DOVO-476542 format. One line per 4 residues: number of its first residue (from 1); their letters; for each residue z, x, y of N, C-alpha, C, O. Coordinates in steps of 0.2 Angstrom, whole numbers, plus 5000, padded with zeros to 4 digits. Each point is the difference from the previous one (the first is absolute). Layout:
NUM = A = Z X Y Z X Y Z X Y Z X Y ~ ...
This chain:
1 = MSND = 4864 5178 4695 5006 5002 5005 5007 4997 4997 5005 5003 4999 ~ 4994 4991 5001 5007 4995 4999 5002 5002 4993 5006 5000 4999 ~ 4990 5001 4996 5002 5001 4993 5004 5008 5000 5004 5001 4997 ~ 4993 5003 5007 5003 5007 5001 5008 4999 5003 5005 5003 4998
5 = LNKF = 4995 4993 5007 5006 4998 5004 5005 4997 4995 5006 5001 4999 ~ 4992 4994 4996 5004 4997 4996 5002 5005 4994 5006 4999 4997 ~ 4991 5006 5001 5002 5005 4995 5005 5005 5003 5004 5002 4997 ~ 4995 4999 5010 5005 5004 5004 5006 4996 5000 5006 5003 4998
9 = TEMV = 4994 4991 5004 5006 4996 5001 5004 5000 4993 5006 5001 5000 ~ 4990 4997 4994 5004 5000 4994 5003 5007 4999 5005 5000 4996 ~ 4992 5006 5005 5002 5006 4998 5006 5002 5004 5004 5003 4997 ~ 4997 4995 5009 5006 5002 5003 5006 4994 5000 5005 5001 5002
13 = GLPD = 4992 4994 4995 5006 4995 4999 5001 4996 5006 5006 4998 5001 ~ 4989 5000 5003 5002 4996 5006 4996 4993 4999 4995 4999 5003 ~ 5008 4996 4992 4996 4994 5000 5002 4996 5006 5005 5000 5003 ~ 4990 4995 4999 5002 4996 5005 5006 4995 4998 5001 4999 4994
17 = QAID = 5001 4998 5011 5006 4995 4999 4999 4994 5004 4997 5001 5006 ~ 5005 4993 4992 5000 4994 5005 5006 4997 4998 5001 4997 4994 ~ 5004 5003 5011 5007 4998 4999 5000 4993 5003 4999 4999 5006 ~ 5004 4996 4990 5001 4993 5003 5007 5000 5004 5005 5000 4997
21 = FDQI = 4994 5000 5009 5006 5000 5004 5005 4995 4998 5006 5002 5001 ~ 4992 4992 4997 5005 4995 4999 5004 5001 4993 5005 4997 4999 ~ 4993 5008 4997 5003 5002 4994 5006 5005 5001 5005 5001 4996 ~ 4995 5001 5010 5005 5005 5001 5006 4997 5005 4998 4997 5005
25 = PWIP = 5008 5003 4993 5005 4998 5004 5002 5003 5007 4998 5006 5001 ~ 5005 4991 5003 5003 5003 5006 5007 5002 4998 5004 4996 4998 ~ 4997 5011 5002 5007 5003 4998 5004 5001 5006 4998 5003 5005 ~ 5008 4995 4994 5005 5001 5006 5002 5007 5001 5001 5004 4995
29 = QSER = 4998 4998 5011 5001 5007 5002 5007 5001 5004 5003 5005 4999 ~ 4998 4990 5005 5006 4999 5004 5000 4993 5003 4996 4996 4998 ~ 5009 5003 5006 5001 4994 5003 4994 4998 5004 4999 5004 5005 ~ 4997 4991 4994 4994 4998 5003 4994 5004 5000 4995 5000 5003
33 = VWFK = 5005 5004 4991 4995 5005 4999 4998 5000 4993 5004 5001 4996 ~ 4990 4998 5003 4997 5000 4992 4994 5005 5000 4997 5002 5006 ~ 5001 5001 4988 4994 5003 5000 4996 4998 4993 5003 4998 4996 ~ 4991 5002 5004 4995 4998 4995 4995 5006 4998 4995 5000 5003
37 = PVRF = 5007 5004 4992 4996 5005 4998 4993 4998 4997 5000 4995 4997 ~ 4995 5009 5005 4994 4999 4997 4997 5007 4997 4995 5000 4996 ~ 5008 5005 5005 4999 5007 4997 5005 5005 5000 5003 5001 5005 ~ 4998 5002 4989 5004 5006 5000 4996 5006 4998 4999 5001 4994
41 = DLAR = 4999 5004 5010 4997 5006 4998 5005 5005 4998 5003 5004 5005 ~ 4999 4997 4989 5005 5005 4998 4999 5007 5001 5004 5004 5001 ~ 4990 4998 4998 4997 5006 5001 5000 5003 5007 5001 5006 5001 ~ 4998 4989 5004 5000 5003 5007 5006 4998 5003 5001 5003 5006
45 = GQWI = 5003 4992 4991 5006 4998 5004 4999 4996 5005 5003 5000 5005 ~ 4992 4995 4994 4998 4995 5005 5001 4994 4997 4998 4998 4994 ~ 5004 4997 5010 5000 4992 4998 4998 4997 5006 5000 5002 5006 ~ 4997 4992 4992 4997 4995 5005 5004 4993 4999 5000 4997 4994
49 = NFLK = 5002 5000 5011 5003 4994 5000 5000 4996 5006 4998 5003 5005 ~ 5003 4991 4994 5000 4996 5006 5007 4999 5001 5004 4999 4996 ~ 4998 5001 5011 5007 4999 5002 5001 4993 5003 4996 4998 5005 ~ 5009 4998 4994 5001 4994 5003 5007 5000 5003 5005 5001 4997
53 = VTPG = 4995 4998 5010 5007 5000 5003 5000 4993 5004 4995 4998 5004 ~ 5010 4999 4995 5001 4993 5004 5003 5002 5007 5002 5005 5001 ~ 4998 4990 5003 5002 5001 5008 5008 5002 4999 5004 4997 4997 ~ 4997 5008 5007 5007 5003 5001 5001 5006 4994 5005 5002 5000
57 = GKVN = 4990 4999 4996 5001 5005 4994 4998 5007 5003 4997 5001 5005 ~ 5006 5004 4991 4998 5007 5002 5000 5004 4994 5003 4999 4995 ~ 4994 5006 5006 5000 5006 4995 5004 5006 5003 4997 5002 5005 ~ 5009 4999 4992 5004 5005 5004 4996 5006 5001 4995 5002 4998
61 = RHRH = 5009 5002 5007 4997 5006 5003 4998 5005 4994 5004 5001 4995 ~ 4990 5002 5005 4998 5004 4995 4995 5005 5002 4997 5000 5005 ~ 5002 5005 4990 4995 5005 5002 4996 5001 4993 5002 4999 4995 ~ 4991 5002 5007 4995 5001 4994 4999 5007 4999 4999 5004 5005
65 = TGGQ = 5002 4999 4989 4999 5007 4999 4994 5001 4994 4999 4995 4996 ~ 4998 5010 5004 4995 5002 4995 4994 4996 5000 4995 5002 4996 ~ 5003 4994 5009 4995 4997 5001 4999 4995 5006 5005 4999 5004 ~ 4989 4999 4997 4999 4995 5005 5001 4993 4998 5000 4998 4994
69 = VMAY = 5000 4998 5011 5001 4993 4999 4994 4996 5005 4999 5002 5006 ~ 4998 4993 4991 4995 4996 5003 5001 4993 4999 5002 4997 4994 ~ 4998 4999 5011 5002 4993 5000 4994 4995 5004 4997 5002 5005 ~ 5002 4993 4992 4996 4995 5003 5003 4993 5001 5002 4997 4994
73 = TIQG = 4999 5000 5011 5004 4994 5001 4995 4994 4999 4995 4999 5003 ~ 5008 4996 4992 4996 4995 4998 5003 4994 5004 4996 4995 5003 ~ 5010 5004 4997 5003 4994 5003 5007 5002 5004 5003 5004 4998 ~ 4998 4992 5007 5006 5001 5004 4999 5007 5004 4995 5002 5002
77 = EWRY = 5012 5000 5001 5000 5005 5005 5006 5004 4997 5005 4998 4998 ~ 4994 5009 5004 5006 5004 4998 4999 5007 5005 4995 5001 5003 ~ 5011 5002 4997 5000 5006 5004 5005 5005 4998 5004 4998 4995 ~ 4996 5008 5007 5006 5005 4999 5004 5000 5007 4997 4999 5005
81 = LERE = 5009 5001 4994 5005 5000 5005 4998 5007 5004 5002 5000 5006 ~ 4996 5005 4991 4999 5006 5004 4993 5001 5004 4999 5005 5003 ~ 4997 4989 4996 4993 5001 5003 4999 4994 5005 5004 4995 5001 ~ 4991 5005 5003 4998 4995 5005 4995 4995 4998 5000 4995 5003
85 = WIAK = 4996 5007 4991 4995 4995 4997 5002 4995 4996 5005 5000 4996 ~ 4992 4994 5004 5001 4995 4995 4994 4999 4995 4995 4999 5003 ~ 5006 5001 4991 4995 4998 4995 4999 4994 5000 5005 4996 4999 ~ 4989 5001 5001 4998 4993 4999 4994 4999 4995 4998 5005 4997
89 = PGTF = 5001 4989 5001 4994 5000 4995 4994 5004 5002 4998 4999 5006 ~ 5000 5006 4990 4994 5004 5001 5002 5007 5003 4996 5004 5001 ~ 5011 4997 5000 5002 5007 5002 5000 5004 4994 5003 4999 4995 ~ 4994 5007 5006 5000 5006 4995 5005 5005 5003 5000 5002 5006
93 = VYEP = 5005 5000 4990 5005 5005 5002 5000 5006 4995 5000 4999 4994 ~ 5000 5007 5010 5001 5006 4996 5006 5003 5001 5003 5000 5006 ~ 5001 5003 4989 5006 5004 5002 5000 5006 4996 4998 5000 4994 ~ 5002 5005 5010 5000 5007 4997 5007 5002 4996 5005 4997 5001
97 = PGDI = 4994 5007 4994 5007 5002 4997 5004 5002 5005 4998 5003 5004 ~ 5009 4995 4994 5006 5002 5004 5002 4996 5006 5005 5001 5003 ~ 4990 4994 4998 5002 4994 5005 5006 4997 4999 5001 4997 4994 ~ 5003 5002 5011 5006 4996 4998 5000 4993 5005 4999 5000 5006
101 = HTLI = 5003 4994 4990 4999 4994 5004 5004 4994 4996 5002 5001 4994 ~ 4999 4994 5009 5003 4994 4998 4995 4994 5001 4999 4998 5006 ~ 4999 4999 4988 4996 4994 5001 5004 4994 5001 5005 4999 4997 ~ 4992 4997 5008 5003 4994 5002 4995 4994 5001 4995 5001 5002
105 = VDGE = 5007 4993 4996 4996 4994 5001 5004 4996 5005 5005 4997 4998 ~ 4992 5003 5008 5004 4996 5006 4997 4993 5000 5004 4995 5003 ~ 4990 5003 4995 4996 4994 5002 5003 4994 4996 5005 5001 4996 ~ 4992 4994 5004 5001 4994 4996 4997 4999 4994 5002 4996 4996
109 = EEMI = 4993 5008 5003 4996 5000 4993 5001 5006 4996 5002 5006 5002 ~ 4998 4992 4991 5001 5006 4996 4994 5005 5000 4994 4998 5001 ~ 5008 5008 4998 4995 5006 5000 4998 5001 4993 5004 5000 4996 ~ 4990 5001 5003 4996 5003 4994 4996 5006 5002 4996 4999 5004
113 = TLFI = 5005 5006 4993 4997 5006 5002 4998 5004 4993 5005 5001 4996 ~ 4989 5002 5004 4998 5004 4994 5002 5007 5002 4998 5003 5005 ~ 5006 5000 4991 5002 5007 5001 4997 5005 4994 5001 4998 4994 ~ 4997 5008 5008 4998 5005 4995 5005 5006 5001 4999 5003 5006
117 = LEGT = 5005 4998 4990 5005 5005 5001 4999 5006 4996 4999 4999 4994 ~ 5003 5007 5008 5000 5006 4996 5006 5004 5001 5003 5000 5005 ~ 5000 5003 4989 5006 5004 5001 5006 4996 4999 5001 4995 4996 ~ 5004 5006 5008 5007 4997 5000 5002 4997 5007 4999 5003 5005
121 = VQYL = 5004 4991 4994 5003 4997 5006 5008 5001 5000 5003 4998 4995 ~ 4999 5006 5009 5007 5001 5000 5004 4996 5006 4998 5000 5006 ~ 5007 4996 4991 5003 4995 5005 5006 5004 5003 5004 5004 4997 ~ 4997 4996 5010 5004 5004 5003 5006 4996 5003 5000 4994 5002
125 = DDED = 5006 5010 4999 5005 4997 5003 5000 5002 5007 4995 5003 5003 ~ 5011 4996 5001 4999 5001 5008 5000 5008 5001 4999 5003 5005 ~ 5003 5001 4990 5001 5007 5001 4994 5004 4996 5000 5006 4999 ~ 4994 4990 5000 4995 5002 4996 5000 5003 4994 4997 5005 4998
129 = KVFY = 5009 4992 4998 5001 5002 4993 4997 4995 4996 5000 4994 5001 ~ 4997 5008 4993 4997 4995 4996 5004 4997 4995 5004 5003 4997 ~ 4996 4990 5003 5005 4997 4996 4996 4996 4994 5004 4998 4996 ~ 4990 5002 5005 4995 4997 4994 4993 5002 5001 4998 5001 5006
133 = QDDV = 4999 5000 4989 4993 5002 5001 4995 4996 4994 5002 4999 4994 ~ 4992 4999 5008 4995 4997 4996 4994 5005 4999 4999 5004 5004 ~ 4998 4995 4990 4994 5003 4999 4996 4996 4995 5002 4994 4998 ~ 4992 5008 5000 4996 4996 4996 5004 4998 4993 4999 4995 4997
137 = FTKL = 5005 5010 5001 5004 4999 4993 5005 4994 5001 5000 4996 4997 ~ 5004 5005 5009 5005 4995 5001 4997 4993 5001 5003 4995 4998 ~ 4992 5004 5006 4997 4994 5001 4997 4997 4993 5000 4994 4999 ~ 4996 5011 4997 4999 4997 4994 5005 4998 4995 4999 4995 4997
141 = KLYH = 5007 5008 5003 5006 4998 4996 5002 4993 5004 5002 4996 4996 ~ 4998 5004 5010 5003 4993 5003 4995 4994 4997 5002 4995 4999 ~ 4991 5006 5002 4995 4995 4997 5002 4999 4993 5000 4994 4999 ~ 5000 5011 4997 5001 4998 4993 5007 4997 4999 5000 4995 4995
145 = EYCE = 5005 5006 5008 5007 4997 4999 5000 4993 5002 5002 4995 4997 ~ 4994 5004 5009 5000 4993 5003 4996 4996 4995 5003 4995 4998 ~ 4992 5007 5000 4996 4996 4995 5004 4999 4994 5000 4994 4997 ~ 5003 5011 5000 5004 4998 4994 5005 4996 5000 5001 4996 4996
149 = NNNI = 5003 5004 5010 5006 4996 5001 4998 4993 5002 5004 4995 4999 ~ 4990 5004 5003 4997 4993 5003 4995 4998 4994 4996 4995 5001 ~ 5004 5007 4993 4995 4998 4995 4993 4999 5003 4996 4995 4999 ~ 5002 5011 5005 4993 4999 5003 4996 5005 4996 5002 5006 5000
153 = PRVN = 4992 4993 4998 4996 5005 4996 4998 5005 5006 4998 4998 5005 ~ 5002 5009 4992 4998 5005 5005 4993 5001 4999 4997 5000 4995 ~ 5000 5002 5011 4993 5002 5001 5000 5007 5000 5005 5003 5003 ~ 4991 5000 4994 5000 5008 5000 4997 5002 5006 4994 4999 5001
157 = LTY = 5010 5003 5004 4998 5003 5006 5000 5008 5001 4999 5002 5005 ~ 5001 5001 4989 5000 5007 5001 4993 5003 4998 4999 5003 4995 ~ 4996 4995 5009 4993 5002 4999 4998 5005 5006 4995 5002 5000
């Protein structure tokens, strides 16, 4: 049975991967916010990264389009200004497409959360107009540019 599974995996081009977390840099996203990518699925428009936000940091008000978002908190606490709940270590968060929120870190400990994102993140102004957006391609470009500008060897994360 496992030999058949290996043949199927080779046929559809889905090799397993083991990514060394320490080989990938924390990439500045905004003030007090960094991301560390571990996968870019260009075919499905999905990316997986860790997000680190230091106390007082925030991810500006945004909307997710074209897919869902899932998150698992590893360290620290964070919340959305528009919600009542607080994510703590061990908290799983699901966000449906179209959800609008502002991520903030109020506590004294930096937050690290694993995010699985699909589609586009649209950053919104006070009138709900998009002033910037991210997707799997812009995040991949940021990763490549950061590595190049800082003489860091790139790990192939497009698997």
